[in-house]
N, C-alpha and C positions, 0 to 999 in steps of 0.2 A: 472594511482593513483599515481607517477612518479612525472607527468607533473606540474598535479593540483597543488600540496606538497610544487614543488616549486617555481609555480606562488602566493605564500601565502608567503613564506620564503620571497621572491622575494617583494610582497608589506608590508608585514609586518614588512622590513627593511624598507623603502621607510618611513615609519609610525615612527618608532621609532627615525631612524639616519640620517634624510633630513632637514634641517636651515629651510626650509618653514613647518614643521610637529611642529616641536622640537617650530617656533613660536606661531602657535598656541594651541598646547601644545598638539599635539597630543596622543592618547596613545591607547592599545589596549584596550579594558575591556575584561578583567579573570573572564568566565563564563567558569562556570559545563555544558554542553549538555550531556542528555542521552545518557546515552555508555560510557562517557567520562571522569566519572570522577575522575576517578583513573590510571586518565594519569598527565604524567609532562605537562603539558599548553607547550603552544608552538612547545614540539616536532616531530615527522614525526611523531610517530604513535595516537600523540593528534591528525593531523589535517587528517591524513585519519581516522579514527573516524568522526569529521565534516564532514569533506564530505563526510564516509556514510550518516551519517545520515539527514546531509540537502542537500542531493542531490537526483535528482526528476524531473520529466518531469510535467511539467503548462499545460502538453494536454490531461492527463488523471486522469480519477477520480478515481485510483486507491482503495482496500478496504475501502470504504466510507459504506459501507454497508458487511461487512464481515459476511463470512458464518467459522462456527466451528463443530466440532468434539464430541460435544459432554458432553464434560471434562467440571470437573468445573473450570479449566483455561481459556479454550476458551468463557464461558457463559457466563461471565461477560464485554466483548468483541462483541458479533458475534449477529449478530440479524437473520442471516437462518440458518438451516441444508445445510451436506452434500448434498443434494435432491435440490438445488438452494430456499426452500419454507422459505418464511420469519414468521417468530417465533410467531410476536404478530398482521399476520393476516391476516386468514383461507383463501388460494384460489390465493395466493399471488405467486410468483415464482419474483426473481430478477437473470437473466440472462445475468450479460455482465460484465467487470473488476472491478464493483461495489463492486463485492461480492468474489472477487482474500485473500484466507488470512493477505497473507501477499506480501507485491511489490516489484513483482520481478524488477532485472537489464533492460535493456537494451529496446526495445516494448513491446510492451505487448497484439497486435494483434495476433498473433499465439496461444498464449493461448486462451485470448478473445475467436477469432473463431472456438478453439476445445469448450469451455469451452459450446458456443451456439447449438455447435455438439451434445454433450452431454448432455445438461438439452430438446432439442427439442426430442430428445429420449424418456428421460423421462417424455413429459409427453403423444408421440405418443401412449409408451412401457399403460399408467393407462390410457388411452386413447378405445384402444387396450384390453385391463381389462375390462371394462368398458363400456364405450360407446357401444357395438355392435350391442343392442337393438335398439338405436340410439331416447329413449324414457328419457333418464338426459336433464338433463339442459347443456349446455356447461362448465359453473364454476365446478360443478360436477368433472368434469376430469380434473383442472390444481389443484387442492388440491396435 
């Protein structure tokens, strides 16, 4: 984190103090990023919050189909219940990185594999409980 902050401080110094940037009247926009509103602008704490809010992986769609616990707080943002079931489409489960409630640091691969294992067990358990006769439509097993 310190290396990233040092890099930002260096660039800000270039923008504010280099002759070339002064000639074109370049300046830093003062934007209060979510989570950084109460931090002193351009302080190390501000830049740490800035990095934490804006960094992420462009390769992984995490939390785009967020899971909630059923609490009032999660009802406004969650589209899945804790069993990966879609709250608006009966019979649909979403079992991938998009269902993670929070974006984790690092690669999501291990967590995604774990979620796939858990989700497949949930589906197999439901299949075994309801499908032993073999007469039910397969769409009823996914719920």
